[in-house]
N, CA, C and O atoms as a Tripos MOL2 file, in Angstrom:
@<TRIPOS>MOLECULE
protein
  324   323    81     0     0
PROTEIN
NO_CHARGES

@<TRIPOS>ATOM
      1 N          97.7130  109.1110  103.1940 N.3       1 MET1
      2 CA         98.8170  109.9930  103.5350 C.3       1 MET1
      3 C          98.3190  111.0770  104.4800 C.2       1 MET1
      4 O          97.3380  111.7620  104.1900 O.2       1 MET1
      5 N          98.9830  111.2240  105.5830 N.am      2 ARG2
      6 CA         98.5940  112.2270  106.5820 C.3       2 ARG2
      7 C          99.4110  113.4980  106.3740 C.2       2 ARG2
      8 O         100.6300  113.4490  106.2140 O.2       2 ARG2
      9 N          98.7230  114.6320  106.3790 N.am      3 VAL3
     10 CA         99.3900  115.9200  106.2270 C.3       3 VAL3
     11 C          99.4900  116.5740  107.5990 C.2       3 VAL3
     12 O          98.4750  116.8540  108.2380 O.2       3 VAL3
     13 N         100.7070  116.8140  108.0410 N.am      4 SER4
     14 CA        100.9190  117.4750  109.3300 C.3       4 SER4
     15 C         101.0420  118.9700  109.1170 C.2       4 SER4
     16 O         101.7600  119.4170  108.2220 O.2       4 SER4
     17 N         100.3340  119.7600  109.9480 N.am      5 PRO5
     18 CA        100.4560  121.2100  109.7930 C.3       5 PRO5
     19 C         101.8320  121.6870  110.2260 C.2       5 PRO5
     20 O         102.3940  121.1580  111.1850 O.2       5 PRO5
     21 N         102.3800  122.6710  109.5400 N.am      6 PRO6
     22 CA        103.6740  123.2240  109.9520 C.3       6 PRO6
     23 C         103.5330  124.0080  111.2530 C.2       6 PRO6
     24 O         102.4220  124.3860  111.6240 O.2       6 PRO6
     25 N         104.6280  124.2550  111.9440 N.am      7 PRO7
     26 CA        104.5510  124.9870  113.2110 C.3       7 PRO7
     27 C         104.1420  126.4440  112.9910 C.2       7 PRO7
     28 O         104.4020  127.0310  111.9410 O.2       7 PRO7
     29 N         103.5080  126.9970  113.9940 N.am      8 VAL8
     30 CA        103.1300  128.4110  113.9610 C.3       8 VAL8
     31 C         104.3170  129.2240  114.4520 C.2       8 VAL8
     32 O         105.0050  128.8190  115.3890 O.2       8 VAL8
     33 N         104.5560  130.3490  113.8340 N.am      9 TYR9
     34 CA        105.6720  131.1990  114.2270 C.3       9 TYR9
     35 C         105.2420  132.6560  114.1390 C.2       9 TYR9
     36 O         104.2390  132.9840  113.5050 O.2       9 TYR9
     37 N         106.0130  133.5200  114.7800 N.am     10 MET10
     38 CA        105.7600  134.9590  114.7350 C.3      10 MET10
     39 C         106.6870  135.5720  113.7000 C.2      10 MET10
     40 O         107.8460  135.1760  113.5710 O.2      10 MET10
     41 N         106.1620  136.5400  112.9670 N.am     11 GLN11
     42 CA        106.9900  137.2370  111.9920 C.3      11 GLN11
     43 C         107.1820  138.6810  112.4480 C.2      11 GLN11
     44 O         106.2220  139.3710  112.7920 O.2      11 GLN11
     45 N         108.4290  139.1210  112.4430 N.am     12 VAL12
     46 CA        108.7900  140.4600  112.9090 C.3      12 VAL12
     47 C         109.4520  141.2090  111.7550 C.2      12 VAL12
     48 O         110.3450  140.6830  111.0900 O.2      12 VAL12
     49 N         109.0090  142.4270  111.5300 N.am     13 LEU13
     50 CA        109.6620  143.2880  110.5430 C.3      13 LEU13
     51 C         110.3860  144.4000  111.2630 C.2      13 LEU13
     52 O         109.9620  144.8430  112.3300 O.2      13 LEU13
     53 N         111.4850  144.8530  110.6730 N.am     14 THR14
     54 CA        112.3440  145.8220  111.3490 C.3      14 THR14
     55 C         112.0450  147.2750  111.0070 C.2      14 THR14
     56 O         112.5380  148.1750  111.6880 O.2      14 THR14
     57 N         111.2500  147.5270  109.9680 N.am     15 THR15
     58 CA        110.9290  148.9180  109.6350 C.3      15 THR15
     59 C         109.4230  149.0980  109.4930 C.2      15 THR15
     60 O         108.7160  148.2060  109.0260 O.2      15 THR15
     61 N         108.9530  150.2600  109.9010 N.am     16 THR16
     62 CA        107.5310  150.5620  109.8250 C.3      16 THR16
     63 C         107.0610  150.6090  108.3760 C.2      16 THR16
     64 O         105.9470  150.1820  108.0710 O.2      16 THR16
     65 N         107.9000  151.1240  107.4850 N.am     17 LYS17
     66 CA        107.5270  151.1980  106.0730 C.3      17 LYS17
     67 C         107.2600  149.8040  105.5100 C.2      17 LYS17
     68 O         106.2410  149.5850  104.8550 O.2      17 LYS17
     69 N         108.1560  148.8740  105.7580 N.am     18 ARG18
     70 CA        107.9880  147.5000  105.2670 C.3      18 ARG18
     71 C         106.7870  146.8390  105.9610 C.2      18 ARG18
     72 O         106.0230  146.1110  105.3290 O.2      18 ARG18
     73 N         106.6290  147.0990  107.2590 N.am     19 TYR19
     74 CA        105.4870  146.5470  107.9880 C.3      19 TYR19
     75 C         104.1780  147.0310  107.3670 C.2      19 TYR19
     76 O         103.2260  146.2600  107.2410 O.2      19 TYR19
     77 N         104.1310  148.3050  106.9780 N.am     20 GLY20
     78 CA        102.9350  148.8530  106.3550 C.3      20 GLY20
     79 C         102.5610  148.1360  105.0680 C.2      20 GLY20
     80 O         101.3810  147.9920  104.7460 O.2      20 GLY20
     81 N         103.5640  147.6920  104.3410 N.am     21 LEU21
     82 CA        103.3120  146.9770  103.0880 C.3      21 LEU21
     83 C         102.8390  145.5450  103.3240 C.2      21 LEU21
     84 O         102.0880  144.9960  102.5180 O.2      21 LEU21
     85 N         103.2760  144.9450  104.4230 N.am     22 LEU22
     86 CA        103.0190  143.5220  104.6670 C.3      22 LEU22
     87 C         102.2580  143.2490  105.9560 C.2      22 LEU22
     88 O         102.2780  142.1230  106.4540 O.2      22 LEU22
     89 N         101.5860  144.2590  106.5070 N.am     23 SER23
     90 CA        101.0070  144.1380  107.8490 C.3      23 SER23
     91 C         100.0110  142.9880  107.9990 C.2      23 SER23
     92 O          99.8640  142.4510  109.0970 O.2      23 SER23
     93 N          99.3310  142.6020  106.9310 N.am     24 GLU24
     94 CA         98.3680  141.5010  107.0440 C.3      24 GLU24
     95 C          99.0600  140.1580  107.2800 C.2      24 GLU24
     96 O          98.4460  139.2210  107.7910 O.2      24 GLU24
     97 N         100.3270  140.0660  106.9110 N.am     25 ASP25
     98 CA        101.0650  138.8200  107.0490 C.3      25 ASP25
     99 C         102.0860  138.8460  108.1860 C.2      25 ASP25
    100 O         102.7470  137.8390  108.4410 O.2      25 ASP25
    101 N         102.2230  139.9650  108.8600 N.am     26 MET26
    102 CA        103.2360  140.1330  109.8990 C.3      26 MET26
    103 C         102.5840  140.2730  111.2730 C.2      26 MET26
    104 O         101.4160  140.6450  111.3900 O.2      26 MET26
    105 N         103.3580  139.9680  112.3020 N.am     27 ASP27
    106 CA        102.8400  140.0230  113.6630 C.3      27 ASP27
    107 C         103.3880  141.1890  114.4730 C.2      27 ASP27
    108 O         102.6690  141.7540  115.2970 O.2      27 ASP27
    109 N         104.6360  141.5590  114.2590 N.am     28 VAL28
    110 CA        105.2850  142.5770  115.0870 C.3      28 VAL28
    111 C         105.9730  143.6110  114.1990 C.2      28 VAL28
    112 O         106.6770  143.2660  113.2500 O.2      28 VAL28
    113 N         105.7550  144.8830  114.5230 N.am     29 ASN29
    114 CA        106.4270  145.9800  113.8320 C.3      29 ASN29
    115 C         107.5970  146.4530  114.6790 C.2      29 ASN29
    116 O         107.4350  147.2940  115.5640 O.2      29 ASN29
    117 N         108.7740  145.9110  114.4040 N.am     30 GLY30
    118 CA        109.9700  146.3250  115.1350 C.3      30 GLY30
    119 C         110.3590  147.7620  114.8470 C.2      30 GLY30
    120 O         111.1340  148.3550  115.5970 O.2      30 GLY30
    121 N         109.8350  148.3270  113.7810 N.am     31 GLY31
    122 CA        110.1180  149.7090  113.4220 C.3      31 GLY31
    123 C         109.5930  150.7140  114.4220 C.2      31 GLY31
    124 O         110.0350  151.8620  114.4300 O.2      31 GLY31
    125 N         108.6610  150.3090  115.2650 N.am     32 GLU32
    126 CA        108.1500  151.2270  116.2900 C.3      32 GLU32
    127 C         109.2630  151.6710  117.2330 C.2      32 GLU32
    128 O         109.2210  152.7840  117.7580 O.2      32 GLU32
    129 N         110.2460  150.8200  117.4510 N.am     33 PHE33
    130 CA        111.3980  151.2020  118.2610 C.3      33 PHE33
    131 C         112.2840  152.1820  117.4950 C.2      33 PHE33
    132 O         112.7070  153.2010  118.0390 O.2      33 PHE33
    133 N         112.5600  151.8670  116.2310 N.am     34 LEU34
    134 CA        113.4060  152.7390  115.4200 C.3      34 LEU34
    135 C         112.7670  154.1090  115.2070 C.2      34 LEU34
    136 O         113.4700  155.1170  115.1200 O.2      34 LEU34
    137 N         111.4390  154.1480  115.1220 N.am     35 ASP35
    138 CA        110.7070  155.4040  114.9290 C.3      35 ASP35
    139 C         110.5910  156.2190  116.2130 C.2      35 ASP35
    140 O         110.1840  157.3800  116.1780 O.2      35 ASP35
    141 N         110.9470  155.6100  117.3510 N.am     36 GLY36
    142 CA        110.8440  156.3020  118.6270 C.3      36 GLY36
    143 C         109.4490  156.2750  119.2300 C.2      36 GLY36
    144 O         109.1750  156.9890  120.1950 O.2      36 GLY36
    145 N         108.5630  155.4570  118.6680 N.am     37 ARG37
    146 CA        107.1990  155.3760  119.2030 C.3      37 ARG37
    147 C         107.1030  154.4480  120.4060 C.2      37 ARG37
    148 O         106.1820  154.5720  121.2130 O.2      37 ARG37
    149 N         108.0440  153.5220  120.5330 N.am     38 LYS38
    150 CA        108.0810  152.6070  121.6830 C.3      38 LYS38
    151 C         109.5240  152.4290  122.1130 C.2      38 LYS38
    152 O         110.4460  152.4730  121.2990 O.2      38 LYS38
    153 N         109.7010  152.2260  123.4140 N.am     39 THR39
    154 CA        111.0280  151.8690  123.9040 C.3      39 THR39
    155 C         111.2640  150.3910  123.5840 C.2      39 THR39
    156 O         110.3290  149.6620  123.2540 O.2      39 THR39
    157 N         112.5060  149.9640  123.6850 N.am     40 LEU40
    158 CA        112.8060  148.5590  123.4380 C.3      40 LEU40
    159 C         112.0740  147.6750  124.4510 C.2      40 LEU40
    160 O         111.6170  146.5810  124.1190 O.2      40 LEU40
    161 N         111.9680  148.1590  125.6810 N.am     41 GLY41
    162 CA        111.2450  147.4210  126.7130 C.3      41 GLY41
    163 C         109.7670  147.2720  126.3840 C.2      41 GLY41
    164 O         109.1930  146.1970  126.5590 O.2      41 GLY41
    165 N         109.1460  148.3550  125.9040 N.am     42 GLU42
    166 CA        107.7290  148.3020  125.5360 C.3      42 GLU42
    167 C         107.4940  147.3420  124.3750 C.2      42 GLU42
    168 O         106.5470  146.5550  124.3810 O.2      42 GLU42
    169 N         108.3720  147.4230  123.3840 N.am     43 LEU43
    170 CA        108.2480  146.5270  122.2360 C.3      43 LEU43
    171 C         108.4340  145.0740  122.6660 C.2      43 LEU43
    172 O         107.7290  144.1810  122.1970 O.2      43 LEU43
    173 N         109.3880  144.8530  123.5610 N.am     44 GLY44
    174 CA        109.6080  143.5050  124.0830 C.3      44 GLY44
    175 C         108.4120  142.9850  124.8610 C.2      44 GLY44
    176 O         108.0290  141.8240  124.7170 O.2      44 GLY44
    177 N         107.8150  143.8520  125.6940 N.am     45 GLU45
    178 CA        106.6290  143.4510  126.4590 C.3      45 GLU45
    179 C         105.4660  143.1190  125.5330 C.2      45 GLU45
    180 O         104.7770  142.1180  125.7300 O.2      45 GLU45
    181 N         105.2480  143.9590  124.5210 N.am     46 ASP46
    182 CA        104.1650  143.7090  123.5660 C.3      46 ASP46
    183 C         104.3890  142.4060  122.8080 C.2      46 ASP46
    184 O         103.4470  141.6460  122.5830 O.2      46 ASP46
    185 N         105.6330  142.1480  122.4160 N.am     47 THR47
    186 CA        105.9590  140.9330  121.6780 C.3      47 THR47
    187 C         105.7760  139.7070  122.5650 C.2      47 THR47
    188 O         105.2550  138.6880  122.1140 O.2      47 THR47
    189 N         106.2010  139.7990  123.8230 N.am     48 LEU48
    190 CA        106.0120  138.6920  124.7560 C.3      48 LEU48
    191 C         104.5270  138.4250  124.9870 C.2      48 LEU48
    192 O         104.1010  137.2700  125.0280 O.2      48 LEU48
    193 N         103.7440  139.4830  125.1360 N.am     49 GLU49
    194 CA        102.3010  139.3200  125.3240 C.3      49 GLU49
    195 C         101.6790  138.6230  124.1120 C.2      49 GLU49
    196 O         100.8440  137.7330  124.2680 O.2      49 GLU49
    197 N         102.0840  139.0270  122.9110 N.am     50 LEU50
    198 CA        101.5730  138.3810  121.7020 C.3      50 LEU50
    199 C         101.9740  136.9150  121.6730 C.2      50 LEU50
    200 O         101.1590  136.0590  121.3280 O.2      50 LEU50
    201 N         103.2160  136.6140  122.0290 N.am     51 LEU51
    202 CA        103.6920  135.2350  122.0500 C.3      51 LEU51
    203 C         102.8710  134.3780  123.0190 C.2      51 LEU51
    204 O         102.4870  133.2540  122.6950 O.2      51 LEU51
    205 N         102.6110  134.9170  124.1970 N.am     52 VAL52
    206 CA        101.7930  134.1930  125.1870 C.3      52 VAL52
    207 C         100.3880  133.9580  124.6340 C.2      52 VAL52
    208 O          99.8280  132.8750  124.7980 O.2      52 VAL52
    209 N          99.8240  134.9690  123.9820 N.am     53 ASN53
    210 CA         98.4880  134.8160  123.4010 C.3      53 ASN53
    211 C          98.4690  133.7780  122.2850 C.2      53 ASN53
    212 O          97.5260  132.9940  122.1800 O.2      53 ASN53
    213 N          99.4980  133.7700  121.4600 N.am     54 ILE54
    214 CA         99.5760  132.7620  120.3900 C.3      54 ILE54
    215 C          99.6710  131.3670  120.9870 C.2      54 ILE54
    216 O          99.0190  130.4380  120.5120 O.2      54 ILE54
    217 N         100.4840  131.2210  122.0310 N.am     55 CYS55
    218 CA        100.6190  129.9210  122.6940 C.3      55 CYS55
    219 C          99.3300  129.5010  123.3960 C.2      55 CYS55
    220 O          99.1220  128.3170  123.6630 O.2      55 CYS55
    221 N          98.4660  130.4710  123.6920 N.am     56 SER56
    222 CA         97.1880  130.1940  124.3490 C.3      56 SER56
    223 C          96.0730  129.9200  123.3540 C.2      56 SER56
    224 O          94.9340  129.6680  123.7470 O.2      56 SER56
    225 N          96.3970  129.9680  122.0630 N.am     57 GLY57
    226 CA         95.3890  129.6210  121.0700 C.3      57 GLY57
    227 C          95.0270  130.7100  120.0810 C.2      57 GLY57
    228 O          94.2920  130.4470  119.1290 O.2      57 GLY57
    229 N          95.5200  131.9290  120.2730 N.am     58 TRP58
    230 CA         95.2780  132.9770  119.2700 C.3      58 TRP58
    231 C          96.0250  132.6170  118.0120 C.2      58 TRP58
    232 O          97.0120  131.8830  118.0500 O.2      58 TRP58
    233 N          95.5560  133.1320  116.9030 N.am     59 TYR59
    234 CA         96.2390  132.9200  115.6330 C.3      59 TYR59
    235 C          97.2270  134.0310  115.3590 C.2      59 TYR59
    236 O          96.9010  135.2120  115.4750 O.2      59 TYR59
    237 N          98.4260  133.6490  114.9980 N.am     60 ALA60
    238 CA         99.3970  134.6040  114.4670 C.3      60 ALA60
    239 C          99.0500  134.8340  113.0050 C.2      60 ALA60
    240 O          98.3410  134.0290  112.4020 O.2      60 ALA60
    241 N          99.5360  135.9130  112.4380 N.am     61 ALA61
    242 CA         99.2720  136.1820  111.0220 C.3      61 ALA61
    243 C          99.7270  135.0100  110.1600 C.2      61 ALA61
    244 O          99.0440  134.6360  109.2070 O.2      61 ALA61
    245 N         100.8710  134.4370  110.4890 N.am     62 SER62
    246 CA        101.3910  133.3090  109.7140 C.3      62 SER62
    247 C         100.5060  132.0790  109.8590 C.2      62 SER62
    248 O         100.4300  131.2650  108.9380 O.2      62 SER62
    249 N          99.8360  131.9300  111.0010 N.am     63 ALA63
    250 CA         99.0070  130.7500  111.2320 C.3      63 ALA63
    251 C          97.8170  130.7100  110.2970 C.2      63 ALA63
    252 O          97.3960  129.6350  109.8690 O.2      63 ALA63
    253 N          97.2790  131.8600  109.9790 N.am     64 VAL64
    254 CA         96.1370  131.9010  109.0640 C.3      64 VAL64
    255 C          96.5670  131.3750  107.7010 C.2      64 VAL64
    256 O          95.8630  130.5730  107.0880 O.2      64 VAL64
    257 N          97.7110  131.8220  107.2360 N.am     65 ILE65
    258 CA         98.2380  131.3480  105.9510 C.3      65 ILE65
    259 C          98.5410  129.8560  106.0330 C.2      65 ILE65
    260 O          98.1990  129.1010  105.1230 O.2      65 ILE65
    261 N          99.1770  129.4320  107.1120 N.am     66 ILE66
    262 CA         99.5320  128.0260  107.2870 C.3      66 ILE66
    263 C          98.2880  127.1530  107.2920 C.2      66 ILE66
    264 O          98.2810  126.0890  106.6720 O.2      66 ILE66
    265 N          97.2450  127.5800  107.9730 N.am     67 ARG67
    266 CA         96.0170  126.7850  108.0410 C.3      67 ARG67
    267 C          95.3750  126.6560  106.6570 C.2      67 ARG67
    268 O          94.9070  125.5740  106.3000 O.2      67 ARG67
    269 N          95.3440  127.7170  105.8880 N.am     68 VAL68
    270 CA         94.7760  127.6550  104.5400 C.3      68 VAL68
    271 C          95.5860  126.7010  103.6750 C.2      68 VAL68
    272 O          95.0110  125.8770  102.9650 O.2      68 VAL68
    273 N          96.9040  126.7980  103.7220 N.am     69 VAL69
    274 CA         97.7560  125.9100  102.9330 C.3      69 VAL69
    275 C          97.5740  124.4650  103.3880 C.2      69 VAL69
    276 O          97.5180  123.5580  102.5580 O.2      69 VAL69
    277 N          97.4820  124.2470  104.6820 N.am     70 SER70
    278 CA         97.2860  122.8870  105.2010 C.3      70 SER70
    279 C          95.9780  122.2900  104.7050 C.2      70 SER70
    280 O          95.9290  121.1210  104.3240 O.2      70 SER70
    281 N          94.9250  123.0890  104.7100 N.am     71 VAL71
    282 CA         93.6270  122.6110  104.2310 C.3      71 VAL71
    283 C          93.7100  122.2900  102.7420 C.2      71 VAL71
    284 O          93.2140  121.2520  102.3030 O.2      71 VAL71
    285 N          94.3290  123.1680  101.9690 N.am     72 LEU72
    286 CA         94.4600  122.9140  100.5380 C.3      72 LEU72
    287 C          95.2590  121.6460  100.2710 C.2      72 LEU72
    288 O          94.9060  120.8690   99.3850 O.2      72 LEU72
    289 N          96.3400  121.4270  101.0340 N.am     73 CYS73
    290 CA         97.1420  120.2010  100.8770 C.3      73 CYS73
    291 C          96.3170  118.9730  101.2250 C.2      73 CYS73
    292 O          96.4000  117.9520  100.5420 O.2      73 CYS73
    293 N          95.5230  119.0690  102.2840 N.am     74 PHE74
    294 CA         94.6960  117.9500  102.7100 C.3      74 PHE74
    295 C          93.6660  117.6210  101.6330 C.2      74 PHE74
    296 O          93.4740  116.4540  101.2900 O.2      74 PHE74
    297 N          93.0010  118.6510  101.0970 N.am     75 VAL75
    298 CA         91.9900  118.4530  100.0660 C.3      75 VAL75
    299 C          92.6350  117.8270   98.8170 C.2      75 VAL75
    300 O          92.0770  116.9100   98.2140 O.2      75 VAL75
    301 N          93.7940  118.3270   98.4490 N.am     76 TYR76
    302 CA         94.5010  117.8000   97.2690 C.3      76 TYR76
    303 C          94.8490  116.3130   97.4560 C.2      76 TYR76
    304 O          94.6030  115.4970   96.5690 O.2      76 TYR76
    305 N          95.4220  115.9750   98.6150 N.am     77 THR77
    306 CA         95.8260  114.5850   98.8200 C.3      77 THR77
    307 C          94.6210  113.6700   98.9510 C.2      77 THR77
    308 O          94.6680  112.5150   98.5250 O.2      77 THR77
    309 N          93.5370  114.1770   99.5380 N.am     78 ALA78
    310 CA         92.3260  113.3560   99.6730 C.3      78 ALA78
    311 C          91.7050  113.0890   98.2990 C.2      78 ALA78
    312 O          91.1560  112.0110   98.0690 O.2      78 ALA78
    313 N          91.7870  114.0460   97.4010 N.am     79 ASN79
    314 CA         91.1650  113.8860   96.0800 C.3      79 ASN79
    315 C          92.0750  113.1730   95.0740 C.2      79 ASN79
    316 O          91.6150  112.7420   94.0170 O.2      79 ASN79
    317 N          93.3530  113.0500   95.4010 N.am     80 SER80
    318 CA         94.2790  112.4340   94.4310 C.3      80 SER80
    319 C          94.2820  110.9050   94.5380 C.2      80 SER80
    320 O          94.9120  110.2380   93.7170 O.2      80 SER80
    321 N          93.6000  110.3470   95.5210 N.am     81 ASN81
    322 CA         93.5850  108.8850   95.6890 C.3      81 ASN81
    323 C          92.5240  108.2420   94.8640 C.2      81 ASN81
    324 O          92.3770  107.0200   94.8910 O.2      81 ASN81
@<TRIPOS>BOND
     1     1     2 1
     2     2     3 1
     3     3     4 2
     4     3     5 am
     5     5     6 1
     6     6     7 1
     7     7     8 2
     8     7     9 am
     9     9    10 1
    10    10    11 1
    11    11    12 2
    12    11    13 am
    13    13    14 1
    14    14    15 1
    15    15    16 2
    16    15    17 am
    17    17    18 1
    18    18    19 1
    19    19    20 2
    20    19    21 am
    21    21    22 1
    22    22    23 1
    23    23    24 2
    24    23    25 am
    25    25    26 1
    26    26    27 1
    27    27    28 2
    28    27    29 am
    29    29    30 1
    30    30    31 1
    31    31    32 2
    32    31    33 am
    33    33    34 1
    34    34    35 1
    35    35    36 2
    36    35    37 am
    37    37    38 1
    38    38    39 1
    39    39    40 2
    40    39    41 am
    41    41    42 1
    42    42    43 1
    43    43    44 2
    44    43    45 am
    45    45    46 1
    46    46    47 1
    47    47    48 2
    48    47    49 am
    49    49    50 1
    50    50    51 1
    51    51    52 2
    52    51    53 am
    53    53    54 1
    54    54    55 1
    55    55    56 2
    56    55    57 am
    57    57    58 1
    58    58    59 1
    59    59    60 2
    60    59    61 am
    61    61    62 1
    62    62    63 1
    63    63    64 2
    64    63    65 am
    65    65    66 1
    66    66    67 1
    67    67    68 2
    68    67    69 am
    69    69    70 1
    70    70    71 1
    71    71    72 2
    72    71    73 am
    73    73    74 1
    74    74    75 1
    75    75    76 2
    76    75    77 am
    77    77    78 1
    78    78    79 1
    79    79    80 2
    80    79    81 am
    81    81    82 1
    82    82    83 1
    83    83    84 2
    84    83    85 am
    85    85    86 1
    86    86    87 1
    87    87    88 2
    88    87    89 am
    89    89    90 1
    90    90    91 1
    91    91    92 2
    92    91    93 am
    93    93    94 1
    94    94    95 1
    95    95    96 2
    96    95    97 am
    97    97    98 1
    98    98    99 1
    99    99   100 2
   100    99   101 am
   101   101   102 1
   102   102   103 1
   103   103   104 2
   104   103   105 am
   105   105   106 1
   106   106   107 1
   107   107   108 2
   108   107   109 am
   109   109   110 1
   110   110   111 1
   111   111   112 2
   112   111   113 am
   113   113   114 1
   114   114   115 1
   115   115   116 2
   116   115   117 am
   117   117   118 1
   118   118   119 1
   119   119   120 2
   120   119   121 am
   121   121   122 1
   122   122   123 1
   123   123   124 2
   124   123   125 am
   125   125   126 1
   126   126   127 1
   127   127   128 2
   128   127   129 am
   129   129   130 1
   130   130   131 1
   131   131   132 2
   132   131   133 am
   133   133   134 1
   134   134   135 1
   135   135   136 2
   136   135   137 am
   137   137   138 1
   138   138   139 1
   139   139   140 2
   140   139   141 am
   141   141   142 1
   142   142   143 1
   143   143   144 2
   144   143   145 am
   145   145   146 1
   146   146   147 1
   147   147   148 2
   148   147   149 am
   149   149   150 1
   150   150   151 1
   151   151   152 2
   152   151   153 am
   153   153   154 1
   154   154   155 1
   155   155   156 2
   156   155   157 am
   157   157   158 1
   158   158   159 1
   159   159   160 2
   160   159   161 am
   161   161   162 1
   162   162   163 1
   163   163   164 2
   164   163   165 am
   165   165   166 1
   166   166   167 1
   167   167   168 2
   168   167   169 am
   169   169   170 1
   170   170   171 1
   171   171   172 2
   172   171   173 am
   173   173   174 1
   174   174   175 1
   175   175   176 2
   176   175   177 am
   177   177   178 1
   178   178   179 1
   179   179   180 2
   180   179   181 am
   181   181   182 1
   182   182   183 1
   183   183   184 2
   184   183   185 am
   185   185   186 1
   186   186   187 1
   187   187   188 2
   188   187   189 am
   189   189   190 1
   190   190   191 1
   191   191   192 2
   192   191   193 am
   193   193   194 1
   194   194   195 1
   195   195   196 2
   196   195   197 am
   197   197   198 1
   198   198   199 1
   199   199   200 2
   200   199   201 am
   201   201   202 1
   202   202   203 1
   203   203   204 2
   204   203   205 am
   205   205   206 1
   206   206   207 1
   207   207   208 2
   208   207   209 am
   209   209   210 1
   210   210   211 1
   211   211   212 2
   212   211   213 am
   213   213   214 1
   214   214   215 1
   215   215   216 2
   216   215   217 am
   217   217   218 1
   218   218   219 1
   219   219   220 2
   220   219   221 am
   221   221   222 1
   222   222   223 1
   223   223   224 2
   224   223   225 am
   225   225   226 1
   226   226   227 1
   227   227   228 2
   228   227   229 am
   229   229   230 1
   230   230   231 1
   231   231   232 2
   232   231   233 am
   233   233   234 1
   234   234   235 1
   235   235   236 2
   236   235   237 am
   237   237   238 1
   238   238   239 1
   239   239   240 2
   240   239   241 am
   241   241   242 1
   242   242   243 1
   243   243   244 2
   244   243   245 am
   245   245   246 1
   246   246   247 1
   247   247   248 2
   248   247   249 am
   249   249   250 1
   250   250   251 1
   251   251   252 2
   252   251   253 am
   253   253   254 1
   254   254   255 1
   255   255   256 2
   256   255   257 am
   257   257   258 1
   258   258   259 1
   259   259   260 2
   260   259   261 am
   261   261   262 1
   262   262   263 1
   263   263   264 2
   264   263   265 am
   265   265   266 1
   266   266   267 1
   267   267   268 2
   268   267   269 am
   269   269   270 1
   270   270   271 1
   271   271   272 2
   272   271   273 am
   273   273   274 1
   274   274   275 1
   275   275   276 2
   276   275   277 am
   277   277   278 1
   278   278   279 1
   279   279   280 2
   280   279   281 am
   281   281   282 1
   282   282   283 1
   283   283   284 2
   284   283   285 am
   285   285   286 1
   286   286   287 1
   287   287   288 2
   288   287   289 am
   289   289   290 1
   290   290   291 1
   291   291   292 2
   292   291   293 am
   293   293   294 1
   294   294   295 1
   295   295   296 2
   296   295   297 am
   297   297   298 1
   298   298   299 1
   299   299   300 2
   300   299   301 am
   301   301   302 1
   302   302   303 1
   303   303   304 2
   304   303   305 am
   305   305   306 1
   306   306   307 1
   307   307   308 2
   308   307   309 am
   309   309   310 1
   310   310   311 1
   311   311   312 2
   312   311   313 am
   313   313   314 1
   314   314   315 1
   315   315   316 2
   316   315   317 am
   317   317   318 1
   318   318   319 1
   319   319   320 2
   320   319   321 am
   321   321   322 1
   322   322   323 1
   323   323   324 2
@<TRIPOS>SUBSTRUCTURE
     1 MET1         2 RESIDUE 1 A MET
     2 ARG2         6 RESIDUE 1 A ARG
     3 VAL3        10 RESIDUE 1 A VAL
     4 SER4        14 RESIDUE 1 A SER
     5 PRO5        18 RESIDUE 1 A PRO
     6 PRO6        22 RESIDUE 1 A PRO
     7 PRO7        26 RESIDUE 1 A PRO
     8 VAL8        30 RESIDUE 1 A VAL
     9 TYR9        34 RESIDUE 1 A TYR
    10 MET10       38 RESIDUE 1 A MET
    11 GLN11       42 RESIDUE 1 A GLN
    12 VAL12       46 RESIDUE 1 A VAL
    13 LEU13       50 RESIDUE 1 A LEU
    14 THR14       54 RESIDUE 1 A THR
    15 THR15       58 RESIDUE 1 A THR
    16 THR16       62 RESIDUE 1 A THR
    17 LYS17       66 RESIDUE 1 A LYS
    18 ARG18       70 RESIDUE 1 A ARG
    19 TYR19       74 RESIDUE 1 A TYR
    20 GLY20       78 RESIDUE 1 A GLY
    21 LEU21       82 RESIDUE 1 A LEU
    22 LEU22       86 RESIDUE 1 A LEU
    23 SER23       90 RESIDUE 1 A SER
    24 GLU24       94 RESIDUE 1 A GLU
    25 ASP25       98 RESIDUE 1 A ASP
    26 MET26      102 RESIDUE 1 A MET
    27 ASP27      106 RESIDUE 1 A ASP
    28 VAL28      110 RESIDUE 1 A VAL
    29 ASN29      114 RESIDUE 1 A ASN
    30 GLY30      118 RESIDUE 1 A GLY
    31 GLY31      122 RESIDUE 1 A GLY
    32 GLU32      126 RESIDUE 1 A GLU
    33 PHE33      130 RESIDUE 1 A PHE
    34 LEU34      134 RESIDUE 1 A LEU
    35 ASP35      138 RESIDUE 1 A ASP
    36 GLY36      142 RESIDUE 1 A GLY
    37 ARG37      146 RESIDUE 1 A ARG
    38 LYS38      150 RESIDUE 1 A LYS
    39 THR39      154 RESIDUE 1 A THR
    40 LEU40      158 RESIDUE 1 A LEU
    41 GLY41      162 RESIDUE 1 A GLY
    42 GLU42      166 RESIDUE 1 A GLU
    43 LEU43      170 RESIDUE 1 A LEU
    44 GLY44      174 RESIDUE 1 A GLY
    45 GLU45      178 RESIDUE 1 A GLU
    46 ASP46      182 RESIDUE 1 A ASP
    47 THR47      186 RESIDUE 1 A THR
    48 LEU48      190 RESIDUE 1 A LEU
    49 GLU49      194 RESIDUE 1 A GLU
    50 LEU50      198 RESIDUE 1 A LEU
    51 LEU51      202 RESIDUE 1 A LEU
    52 VAL52      206 RESIDUE 1 A VAL
    53 ASN53      210 RESIDUE 1 A ASN
    54 ILE54      214 RESIDUE 1 A ILE
    55 CYS55      218 RESIDUE 1 A CYS
    56 SER56      222 RESIDUE 1 A SER
    57 GLY57      226 RESIDUE 1 A GLY
    58 TRP58      230 RESIDUE 1 A TRP
    59 TYR59      234 RESIDUE 1 A TYR
    60 ALA60      238 RESIDUE 1 A ALA
    61 ALA61      242 RESIDUE 1 A ALA
    62 SER62      246 RESIDUE 1 A SER
    63 ALA63      250 RESIDUE 1 A ALA
    64 VAL64      254 RESIDUE 1 A VAL
    65 ILE65      258 RESIDUE 1 A ILE
    66 ILE66      262 RESIDUE 1 A ILE
    67 ARG67      266 RESIDUE 1 A ARG
    68 VAL68      270 RESIDUE 1 A VAL
    69 VAL69      274 RESIDUE 1 A VAL
    70 SER70      278 RESIDUE 1 A SER
    71 VAL71      282 RESIDUE 1 A VAL
    72 LEU72      286 RESIDUE 1 A LEU
    73 CYS73      290 RESIDUE 1 A CYS
    74 PHE74      294 RESIDUE 1 A PHE
    75 VAL75      298 RESIDUE 1 A VAL
    76 TYR76      302 RESIDUE 1 A TYR
    77 THR77      306 RESIDUE 1 A THR
    78 ALA78      310 RESIDUE 1 A ALA
    79 ASN79      314 RESIDUE 1 A ASN
    80 SER80      318 RESIDUE 1 A SER
    81 ASN81      322 RESIDUE 1 A ASN
């Protein structure tokens, strides 16, 4: 049985407070716009840059979790035969 890895995606949170609680698992803090620390254009540029980097091979926060789960699934299926 072949285990296919799930797609990599970016996770965006809308508030800085929530981002602070989950920052290890999130990629973008949308709260920076609400807090007035970034304009919508700046946040968009930063998000686009991150997206380009992820597409170029960088890991998104979700990808690290996905890779660990994929490895665990592979190990489980390999040992269950």
